[in-house]
N, CA, C and O atoms as a GROMACS GRO file, in nm:
protein
  460
    1MET      N    1   0.082  -0.156  -0.032
    1MET     CA    2  -0.022   0.017   0.006
    1MET      C    3   0.138   0.122  -0.017
    1MET      O    4   0.257   0.116   0.013
    2PHE      N    5   0.080   0.176  -0.060
    2PHE     CA    6   0.138   0.382  -0.066
    2PHE      C    7   0.018   0.461  -0.102
    2PHE      O    8  -0.077   0.433  -0.175
    3ILE      N    9   0.041   0.547  -0.044
    3ILE     CA   10   0.022   0.727  -0.052
    3ILE      C   11   0.128   0.791  -0.119
    3ILE      O   12   0.236   0.732  -0.115
    4TYR      N   13   0.123   0.900  -0.181
    4TYR     CA   14   0.162   1.016  -0.158
    4TYR      C   15   0.126   1.183  -0.266
    4TYR      O   16   0.054   1.227  -0.356
    5ILE      N   17   0.191   1.203  -0.211
    5ILE     CA   18   0.145   1.358  -0.230
    5ILE      C   19   0.166   1.426  -0.387
    5ILE      O   20   0.068   1.376  -0.441
    6ASN      N   21   0.226   1.502  -0.484
    6ASN     CA   22   0.251   1.543  -0.572
    6ASN      C   23   0.354   1.644  -0.515
    6ASN      O   24   0.330   1.749  -0.455
    7ARG      N   25   0.481   1.586  -0.550
    7ARG     CA   26   0.635   1.578  -0.504
    7ARG      C   27   0.667   1.752  -0.600
    7ARG      O   28   0.763   1.828  -0.584
    8PHE      N   29   0.588   1.764  -0.662
    8PHE     CA   30   0.672   1.908  -0.799
    8PHE      C   31   0.574   2.018  -0.703
    8PHE      O   32   0.673   2.089  -0.688
    9ARG      N   33   0.496   2.072  -0.648
    9ARG     CA   34   0.399   2.114  -0.596
    9ARG      C   35   0.492   2.180  -0.500
    9ARG      O   36   0.571   2.123  -0.425
   10GLN      N   37   0.468   2.327  -0.512
   10GLN     CA   38   0.612   2.411  -0.452
   10GLN      C   39   0.520   2.483  -0.373
   10GLN      O   40   0.408   2.524  -0.401
   11GLY      N   41   0.596   2.493  -0.256
   11GLY     CA   42   0.518   2.511  -0.133
   11GLY      C   43   0.425   2.399  -0.034
   11GLY      O   44   0.336   2.425   0.048
   12SER      N   45   0.483   2.263  -0.076
   12SER     CA   46   0.328   2.260  -0.064
   12SER      C   47   0.417   2.136   0.039
   12SER      O   48   0.493   2.057  -0.015
   13PRO      N   49   0.392   2.134   0.197
   13PRO     CA   50   0.386   2.004   0.246
   13PRO      C   51   0.431   1.850   0.280
   13PRO      O   52   0.348   1.784   0.342
   14GLN      N   53   0.522   1.805   0.254
   14GLN     CA   54   0.584   1.645   0.219
   14GLN      C   55   0.553   1.547   0.255
   14GLN      O   56   0.585   1.552   0.374
   15TYR      N   57   0.486   1.399   0.226
   15TYR     CA   58   0.469   1.332   0.322
   15TYR      C   59   0.438   1.278   0.191
   15TYR      O   60   0.386   1.333   0.094
   16HIS      N   61   0.506   1.083   0.219
   16HIS     CA   62   0.452   0.964   0.146
   16HIS      C   63   0.499   0.866   0.261
   16HIS      O   64   0.600   0.850   0.330
   17GLY      N   65   0.384   0.814   0.248
   17GLY     CA   66   0.377   0.636   0.345
   17GLY      C   67   0.380   0.518   0.219
   17GLY      O   68   0.358   0.520   0.098
   18PHE      N   69   0.424   0.402   0.332
   18PHE     CA   70   0.368   0.285   0.218
   18PHE      C   71   0.453   0.184   0.351
   18PHE      O   72   0.547   0.200   0.428
   19LYS      N   73   0.334   0.057   0.310
   19LYS     CA   74   0.281  -0.026   0.433
   19LYS      C   75   0.339  -0.123   0.368
   19LYS      O   76   0.368  -0.088   0.253
   20THR      N   77   0.368  -0.230   0.392
   20THR     CA   78   0.390  -0.382   0.342
   20THR      C   79   0.313  -0.472   0.398
   20THR      O   80   0.390  -0.500   0.490
   21VAL      N   81   0.175  -0.573   0.426
   21VAL     CA   82   0.127  -0.615   0.502
   21VAL      C   83   0.172  -0.795   0.389
   21VAL      O   84   0.163  -0.837   0.273
   22LYS      N   85   0.210  -0.829   0.494
   22LYS     CA   86   0.220  -1.039   0.479
   22LYS      C   87   0.102  -1.066   0.518
   22LYS      O   88   0.068  -1.045   0.634
   23LEU      N   89  -0.003  -1.131   0.399
   23LEU     CA   90  -0.109  -1.197   0.443
   23LEU      C   91  -0.080  -1.310   0.541
   23LEU      O   92   0.022  -1.378   0.539
   24PRO      N   93  -0.148  -1.318   0.598
   24PRO     CA   94  -0.126  -1.487   0.662
   24PRO      C   95  -0.181  -1.577   0.609
   24PRO      O   96  -0.169  -1.676   0.682
   25PHE      N   97  -0.251  -1.605   0.497
   25PHE     CA   98  -0.305  -1.707   0.364
   25PHE      C   99  -0.278  -1.677   0.282
   25PHE      O  100  -0.215  -1.573   0.301
   26PRO      N  101  -0.287  -1.714   0.125
   26PRO     CA  102  -0.299  -1.756   0.038
   26PRO      C  103  -0.474  -1.673   0.045
   26PRO      O  104  -0.543  -1.687   0.146
   27THR      N  105  -0.527  -1.589  -0.080
   27THR     CA  106  -0.601  -1.528  -0.058
   27THR      C  107  -0.668  -1.514  -0.194
   27THR      O  108  -0.584  -1.484  -0.279
   28SER      N  109  -0.819  -1.526  -0.253
   28SER     CA  110  -0.811  -1.405  -0.397
   28SER      C  111  -0.947  -1.385  -0.378
   28SER      O  112  -1.023  -1.384  -0.475
   29SER      N  113  -0.997  -1.365  -0.242
   29SER     CA  114  -1.114  -1.292  -0.180
   29SER      C  115  -1.068  -1.178  -0.142
   29SER      O  116  -0.980  -1.145  -0.063
   30THR      N  117  -1.146  -1.118  -0.213
   30THR     CA  118  -1.173  -0.927  -0.231
   30THR      C  119  -1.174  -0.859  -0.087
   30THR      O  120  -1.124  -0.753  -0.051
   31PHE      N  121  -1.273  -0.991   0.010
   31PHE     CA  122  -1.332  -0.906   0.148
   31PHE      C  123  -1.187  -0.897   0.181
   31PHE      O  124  -1.134  -0.801   0.237
   32GLU      N  125  -1.131  -1.003   0.143
   32GLU     CA  126  -0.960  -1.049   0.226
   32GLU      C  127  -0.902  -0.907   0.188
   32GLU      O  128  -0.928  -0.800   0.242
   33LEU      N  129  -0.843  -0.926   0.113
   33LEU     CA  130  -0.770  -0.781   0.079
   33LEU      C  131  -0.821  -0.679   0.102
   33LEU      O  132  -0.770  -0.631   0.204
   34ASN      N  133  -0.908  -0.607   0.056
   34ASN     CA  134  -0.980  -0.484   0.070
   34ASN      C  135  -0.944  -0.464   0.233
   34ASN      O  136  -0.886  -0.368   0.283
   35LYS      N  137  -0.998  -0.589   0.304
   35LYS     CA  138  -0.980  -0.608   0.410
   35LYS      C  139  -0.823  -0.538   0.476
   35LYS      O  140  -0.823  -0.448   0.560
   36TYR      N  141  -0.688  -0.604   0.413
   36TYR     CA  142  -0.574  -0.492   0.505
   36TYR      C  143  -0.518  -0.459   0.451
   36TYR      O  144  -0.398  -0.445   0.474
   37SER      N  145  -0.582  -0.429   0.342
   37SER     CA  146  -0.539  -0.255   0.262
   37SER      C  147  -0.617  -0.175   0.285
   37SER      O  148  -0.616  -0.084   0.202
   38GLN      N  149  -0.697  -0.163   0.373
   38GLN     CA  150  -0.717  -0.081   0.489
   38GLN      C  151  -0.654  -0.100   0.656
   38GLN      O  152  -0.668  -0.015   0.744
   39ILE      N  153  -0.595  -0.214   0.669
   39ILE     CA  154  -0.606  -0.201   0.815
   39ILE      C  155  -0.408  -0.137   0.724
   39ILE      O  156  -0.339  -0.085   0.811
   40ALA      N  157  -0.370  -0.139   0.652
   40ALA     CA  158  -0.243  -0.084   0.576
   40ALA      C  159  -0.238   0.070   0.575
   40ALA      O  160  -0.144   0.120   0.637
   41LEU      N  161  -0.344   0.174   0.500
   41LEU     CA  162  -0.375   0.279   0.450
   41LEU      C  163  -0.447   0.332   0.629
   41LEU      O  164  -0.462   0.452   0.650
   42ASP      N  165  -0.471   0.268   0.698
   42ASP     CA  166  -0.515   0.368   0.909
   42ASP      C  167  -0.380   0.400   0.893
   42ASP      O  168  -0.328   0.507   0.861
   43SER      N  169  -0.309   0.244   0.931
   43SER     CA  170  -0.185   0.297   0.991
   43SER      C  171  -0.060   0.405   0.863
   43SER      O  172   0.062   0.406   0.881
   44ILE      N  173  -0.133   0.486   0.739
   44ILE     CA  174  -0.035   0.519   0.698
   44ILE      C  175  -0.062   0.630   0.698
   44ILE      O  176   0.021   0.719   0.716
   45PHE      N  177  -0.175   0.644   0.680
   45PHE     CA  178  -0.261   0.832   0.686
   45PHE      C  179  -0.206   0.922   0.731
   45PHE      O  180  -0.121   0.889   0.815
   46GLU      N  181  -0.215   1.025   0.714
   46GLU     CA  182  -0.150   1.138   0.755
   46GLU      C  183  -0.304   1.239   0.700
   46GLU      O  184  -0.356   1.229   0.589
   47SER      N  185  -0.358   1.348   0.832
   47SER     CA  186  -0.482   1.441   0.781
   47SER      C  187  -0.338   1.575   0.734
   47SER      O  188  -0.227   1.616   0.770
   48GLY      N  189  -0.440   1.593   0.635
   48GLY     CA  190  -0.363   1.760   0.630
   48GLY      C  191  -0.317   1.743   0.530
   48GLY      O  192  -0.331   1.846   0.463
   49TYR      N  193  -0.232   1.615   0.439
   49TYR     CA  194  -0.258   1.639   0.297
   49TYR      C  195  -0.322   1.625   0.181
   49TYR      O  196  -0.396   1.527   0.178
   50ARG      N  197  -0.316   1.706   0.064
   50ARG     CA  198  -0.354   1.721  -0.070
   50ARG      C  199  -0.267   1.551  -0.100
   50ARG      O  200  -0.147   1.528  -0.111
   51TYR      N  201  -0.405   1.440  -0.106
   51TYR     CA  202  -0.331   1.361  -0.166
   51TYR      C  203  -0.236   1.331  -0.353
   51TYR      O  204  -0.251   1.432  -0.422
   52LYS      N  205  -0.186   1.263  -0.397
   52LYS     CA  206  -0.218   1.266  -0.561
   52LYS      C  207  -0.300   1.169  -0.596
   52LYS      O  208  -0.414   1.180  -0.640
   53LYS      N  209  -0.196   1.008  -0.558
   53LYS     CA  210  -0.210   0.892  -0.590
   53LYS      C  211  -0.228   0.788  -0.430
   53LYS      O  212  -0.208   0.802  -0.310
   54ALA      N  213  -0.262   0.720  -0.493
   54ALA     CA  214  -0.242   0.571  -0.357
   54ALA      C  215  -0.303   0.439  -0.478
   54ALA      O  216  -0.366   0.423  -0.583
   55GLY      N  217  -0.237   0.375  -0.380
   55GLY     CA  218  -0.204   0.215  -0.514
   55GLY      C  219  -0.188   0.058  -0.415
   55GLY      O  220  -0.073   0.028  -0.384
   56VAL      N  221  -0.234   0.020  -0.397
   56VAL     CA  222  -0.186  -0.189  -0.388
   56VAL      C  223  -0.135  -0.246  -0.488
   56VAL      O  224  -0.181  -0.233  -0.602
   57ILE      N  225   0.006  -0.342  -0.448
   57ILE     CA  226   0.083  -0.384  -0.555
   57ILE      C  227   0.038  -0.527  -0.446
   57ILE      O  228   0.012  -0.520  -0.326
   58LEU      N  229   0.040  -0.629  -0.520
   58LEU     CA  230   0.013  -0.754  -0.496
   58LEU      C  231   0.128  -0.826  -0.573
   58LEU      O  232   0.166  -0.785  -0.683
   59MET      N  233   0.209  -0.986  -0.485
   59MET     CA  234   0.324  -0.964  -0.526
   59MET      C  235   0.291  -1.149  -0.444
   59MET      O  236   0.189  -1.198  -0.397
   60GLY      N  237   0.379  -1.184  -0.453
   60GLY     CA  238   0.364  -1.325  -0.474
   60GLY      C  239   0.229  -1.377  -0.509
   60GLY      O  240   0.175  -1.449  -0.425
   61ILE      N  241   0.176  -1.355  -0.602
   61ILE     CA  242   0.063  -1.424  -0.671
   61ILE      C  243   0.139  -1.577  -0.777
   61ILE      O  244   0.236  -1.604  -0.847
   62SER      N  245  -0.025  -1.655  -0.705
   62SER     CA  246  -0.004  -1.755  -0.783
   62SER      C  247  -0.123  -1.855  -0.816
   62SER      O  248  -0.235  -1.804  -0.816
   63GLN      N  249  -0.117  -1.953  -0.838
   63GLN     CA  250  -0.245  -1.980  -0.958
   63GLN      C  251  -0.304  -1.984  -0.770
   63GLN      O  252  -0.246  -1.943  -0.669
   64ASP      N  253  -0.507  -2.085  -0.795
   64ASP     CA  254  -0.526  -2.069  -0.722
   64ASP      C  255  -0.532  -2.258  -0.664
   64ASP      O  256  -0.550  -2.295  -0.548
   65LYS      N  257  -0.516  -2.326  -0.755
   65LYS     CA  258  -0.434  -2.454  -0.766
   65LYS      C  259  -0.312  -2.491  -0.697
   65LYS      O  260  -0.299  -2.613  -0.682
   66THR      N  261  -0.264  -2.453  -0.672
   66THR     CA  262  -0.113  -2.457  -0.626
   66THR      C  263  -0.135  -2.406  -0.471
   66THR      O  264  -0.044  -2.440  -0.395
   67GLN      N  265  -0.240  -2.330  -0.414
   67GLN     CA  266  -0.198  -2.280  -0.265
   67GLN      C  267  -0.204  -2.401  -0.118
   67GLN      O  268  -0.310  -2.456  -0.086
   68GLN      N  269  -0.138  -2.413  -0.080
   68GLN     CA  270  -0.097  -2.497   0.071
   68GLN      C  271  -0.118  -2.364   0.150
   68GLN      O  272  -0.070  -2.251   0.163
   69LEU      N  273  -0.240  -2.464   0.208
   69LEU     CA  274  -0.289  -2.303   0.299
   69LEU      C  275  -0.288  -2.374   0.455
   69LEU      O  276  -0.318  -2.491   0.478
   70PHE      N  277  -0.259  -2.301   0.526
   70PHE     CA  278  -0.200  -2.330   0.690
   70PHE      C  279  -0.294  -2.437   0.764
   70PHE      O  280  -0.408  -2.458   0.724
   71MET      N  281  -0.245  -2.496   0.865
   71MET     CA  282  -0.312  -2.607   0.993
   71MET      C  283  -0.441  -2.499   1.015
   71MET      O  284  -0.556  -2.534   0.987
   72PHE      N  285  -0.405  -2.329   1.081
   72PHE     CA  286  -0.450  -2.319   1.152
   72PHE      C  287  -0.480  -2.203   1.137
   72PHE      O  288  -0.553  -2.167   1.229
   73GLU      N  289  -0.443  -2.060   1.007
   73GLU     CA  290  -0.538  -2.070   0.956
   73GLU      C  291  -0.539  -2.047   0.790
   73GLU      O  292  -0.449  -2.065   0.708
   74TYR      N  293  -0.706  -1.991   0.768
   74TYR     CA  294  -0.757  -2.029   0.608
   74TYR      C  295  -0.840  -1.919   0.623
   74TYR      O  296  -0.881  -1.843   0.711
   75GLU      N  297  -0.853  -1.945   0.464
   75GLU     CA  298  -0.939  -1.826   0.411
   75GLU      C  299  -1.055  -1.874   0.432
   75GLU      O  300  -1.057  -1.997   0.435
   76ASN      N  301  -1.213  -1.789   0.455
   76ASN     CA  302  -1.283  -1.840   0.456
   76ASN      C  303  -1.344  -1.892   0.338
   76ASN      O  304  -1.341  -1.821   0.238
   77PRO      N  305  -1.405  -2.019   0.333
   77PRO     CA  306  -1.449  -2.091   0.211
   77PRO      C  307  -1.584  -2.077   0.112
   77PRO      O  308  -1.625  -2.132   0.010
   78LYS      N  309  -1.636  -1.949   0.223
   78LYS     CA  310  -1.785  -1.874   0.178
   78LYS      C  311  -1.725  -1.775   0.120
   78LYS      O  312  -1.800  -1.693   0.068
   79HIS      N  313  -1.589  -1.753   0.108
   79HIS     CA  314  -1.585  -1.602   0.037
   79HIS      C  315  -1.558  -1.643  -0.103
   79HIS      O  316  -1.575  -1.562  -0.194
   80LYS      N  317  -1.512  -1.782  -0.130
   80LYS     CA  318  -1.501  -1.812  -0.267
   80LYS      C  319  -1.615  -1.866  -0.335
   80LYS      O  320  -1.629  -1.838  -0.454
   81VAL      N  321  -1.666  -1.911  -0.301
   81VAL     CA  322  -1.816  -1.910  -0.394
   81VAL      C  323  -1.887  -1.792  -0.364
   81VAL      O  324  -1.980  -1.822  -0.438
   82LEU      N  325  -1.924  -1.670  -0.313
   82LEU     CA  326  -1.963  -1.551  -0.329
   82LEU      C  327  -1.864  -1.481  -0.420
   82LEU      O  328  -1.919  -1.398  -0.493
   83MET      N  329  -1.721  -1.494  -0.436
   83MET     CA  330  -1.691  -1.395  -0.519
   83MET      C  331  -1.684  -1.445  -0.637
   83MET      O  332  -1.626  -1.392  -0.732
   84ASN      N  333  -1.752  -1.569  -0.637
   84ASN     CA  334  -1.743  -1.627  -0.791
   84ASN      C  335  -1.868  -1.552  -0.854
   84ASN      O  336  -1.856  -1.488  -0.959
   85VAL      N  337  -1.984  -1.561  -0.788
   85VAL     CA  338  -2.112  -1.531  -0.757
   85VAL      C  339  -2.140  -1.360  -0.797
   85VAL      O  340  -2.229  -1.329  -0.876
   86LEU      N  341  -2.054  -1.261  -0.733
   86LEU     CA  342  -1.990  -1.150  -0.803
   86LEU      C  343  -1.930  -1.146  -0.867
   86LEU      O  344  -1.897  -1.027  -0.863
   87ASP      N  345  -1.861  -1.202  -0.960
   87ASP     CA  346  -1.718  -1.179  -1.041
   87ASP      C  347  -1.847  -1.212  -1.138
   87ASP      O  348  -1.876  -1.111  -1.203
   88ARG      N  349  -1.912  -1.296  -1.161
   88ARG     CA  350  -2.072  -1.358  -1.274
   88ARG      C  351  -2.134  -1.235  -1.274
   88ARG      O  352  -2.132  -1.160  -1.372
   89MET      N  353  -2.184  -1.213  -1.179
   89MET     CA  354  -2.307  -1.122  -1.203
   89MET      C  355  -2.211  -0.996  -1.217
   89MET      O  356  -2.171  -0.990  -1.334
   90ASN      N  357  -2.180  -0.934  -1.168
   90ASN     CA  358  -2.109  -0.787  -1.279
   90ASN      C  359  -2.066  -0.822  -1.410
   90ASN      O  360  -2.065  -0.738  -1.500
   91LEU      N  361  -2.021  -0.974  -1.435
   91LEU     CA  362  -1.973  -0.992  -1.590
   91LEU      C  363  -2.078  -0.960  -1.667
   91LEU      O  364  -2.070  -0.882  -1.761
   92LYS      N  365  -2.228  -1.043  -1.618
   92LYS     CA  366  -2.361  -0.928  -1.680
   92LYS      C  367  -2.397  -0.853  -1.693
   92LYS      O  368  -2.456  -0.833  -1.800
   93LEU      N  369  -2.389  -0.748  -1.590
   93LEU     CA  370  -2.398  -0.627  -1.519
   93LEU      C  371  -2.327  -0.491  -1.546
   93LEU      O  372  -2.358  -0.372  -1.547
   94GLY      N  373  -2.201  -0.579  -1.571
   94GLY     CA  374  -2.150  -0.455  -1.581
   94GLY      C  375  -2.039  -0.384  -1.460
   94GLY      O  376  -2.000  -0.281  -1.404
   95ASP      N  377  -2.035  -0.422  -1.463
   95ASP     CA  378  -1.960  -0.443  -1.268
   95ASP      C  379  -2.012  -0.304  -1.155
   95ASP      O  380  -1.952  -0.207  -1.108
   96LYS      N  381  -2.139  -0.350  -1.145
   96LYS     CA  382  -2.286  -0.283  -1.125
   96LYS      C  383  -2.280  -0.336  -0.953
   96LYS      O  384  -2.356  -0.282  -0.872
   97ILE      N  385  -2.185  -0.441  -0.912
   97ILE     CA  386  -2.165  -0.489  -0.805
   97ILE      C  387  -2.063  -0.489  -0.710
   97ILE      O  388  -2.000  -0.594  -0.693
   98LYS      N  389  -2.015  -0.312  -0.596
   98LYS     CA  390  -1.886  -0.220  -0.536
   98LYS      C  391  -1.936  -0.301  -0.470
   98LYS      O  392  -2.034  -0.373  -0.487
   99PHE      N  393  -1.792  -0.274  -0.310
   99PHE     CA  394  -1.784  -0.298  -0.240
   99PHE      C  395  -1.817  -0.169  -0.138
   99PHE      O  396  -1.812  -0.074  -0.216
  100GLY      N  397  -1.845  -0.120  -0.015
  100GLY     CA  398  -1.938  -0.078   0.004
  100GLY      C  399  -1.804   0.060   0.034
  100GLY      O  400  -1.837   0.176   0.010
  101SER      N  401  -1.668   0.030   0.085
  101SER     CA  402  -1.531   0.142   0.112
  101SER      C  403  -1.528   0.172  -0.044
  101SER      O  404  -1.439   0.256  -0.040
  102GLN      N  405  -1.560   0.165  -0.172
  102GLN     CA  406  -1.527   0.249  -0.283
  102GLN      C  407  -1.637   0.348  -0.253
  102GLN      O  408  -1.723   0.353  -0.165
  103ASP      N  409  -1.600   0.440  -0.376
  103ASP     CA  410  -1.664   0.544  -0.426
  103ASP      C  411  -1.752   0.567  -0.495
  103ASP      O  412  -1.763   0.680  -0.544
  104LEU      N  413  -1.848   0.462  -0.523
  104LEU     CA  414  -1.966   0.455  -0.589
  104LEU      C  415  -2.016   0.558  -0.699
  104LEU      O  416  -2.052   0.520  -0.810
  105LYS      N  417  -2.015   0.705  -0.656
  105LYS     CA  418  -2.093   0.797  -0.725
  105LYS      C  419  -1.939   0.906  -0.858
  105LYS      O  420  -1.943   1.004  -0.932
  106ARG      N  421  -1.803   0.775  -0.802
  106ARG     CA  422  -1.754   0.887  -0.896
  106ARG      C  423  -1.712   0.829  -0.979
  106ARG      O  424  -1.664   0.720  -0.947
  107LYS      N  425  -1.706   0.877  -1.158
  107LYS     CA  426  -1.733   0.811  -1.250
  107LYS      C  427  -1.553   0.837  -1.334
  107LYS      O  428  -1.515   0.838  -1.451
  108TRP      N  429  -1.495   0.851  -1.225
  108TRP     CA  430  -1.359   0.917  -1.330
  108TRP      C  431  -1.281   0.752  -1.361
  108TRP      O  432  -1.305   0.644  -1.307
  109LYS      N  433  -1.188   0.785  -1.461
  109LYS     CA  434  -1.106   0.644  -1.507
  109LYS      C  435  -0.983   0.776  -1.463
  109LYS      O  436  -0.991   0.896  -1.438
  110MET      N  437  -0.838   0.646  -1.473
  110MET     CA  438  -0.697   0.663  -1.388
  110MET      C  439  -0.655   0.698  -1.514
  110MET      O  440  -0.692   0.623  -1.605
  111ARG      N  441  -0.563   0.824  -1.553
  111ARG     CA  442  -0.501   0.797  -1.658
  111ARG      C  443  -0.386   0.738  -1.707
  111ARG      O  444  -0.281   0.748  -1.642
  112GLN      N  445  -0.390   0.674  -1.819
  112GLN     CA  446  -0.251   0.587  -1.821
  112GLN      C  447  -0.174   0.589  -1.949
  112GLN      O  448  -0.140   0.506  -2.033
  113ASP      N  449  -0.154   0.789  -1.920
  113ASP     CA  450  -0.083   0.894  -2.066
  113ASP      C  451   0.097   0.816  -2.014
  113ASP      O  452   0.174   0.890  -2.075
  114SER      N  453   0.146   0.757  -1.970
  114SER     CA  454   0.175   0.671  -1.957
  114SER      C  455   0.287   0.575  -1.957
  114SER      O  456   0.408   0.585  -1.945
  115LEU      N  457   0.193   0.467  -1.979
  115LEU     CA  458   0.087   0.367  -1.932
  115LEU      C  459   0.269   0.249  -2.072
  115LEU      O  460   0.262   0.128  -2.093
   0.00000   0.00000   0.00000
């Protein structure tokens, strides 16, 4: 997770924050990824700054079939079924189902000019 302000803006206070979170188990659940992203953001967010960009970087991605779950730490099995249903509905309806933490009114798309 990272957040930063516009470092080229003269006269504004500078701040950037980042946090690495190691998940206790492999997951493909958006519920779990969202939960850990919110925890990371809460730990690095400082009020009073005009942030320009925030993001989440996922590392150690592997196929679903190659996961080795731990004995005492496991992913909620209901999440897999629910995520499949949500994915199918979003495919059919065009990404209409979102999480409450997402900004539902904003209709913008990230600029990717330098992609």
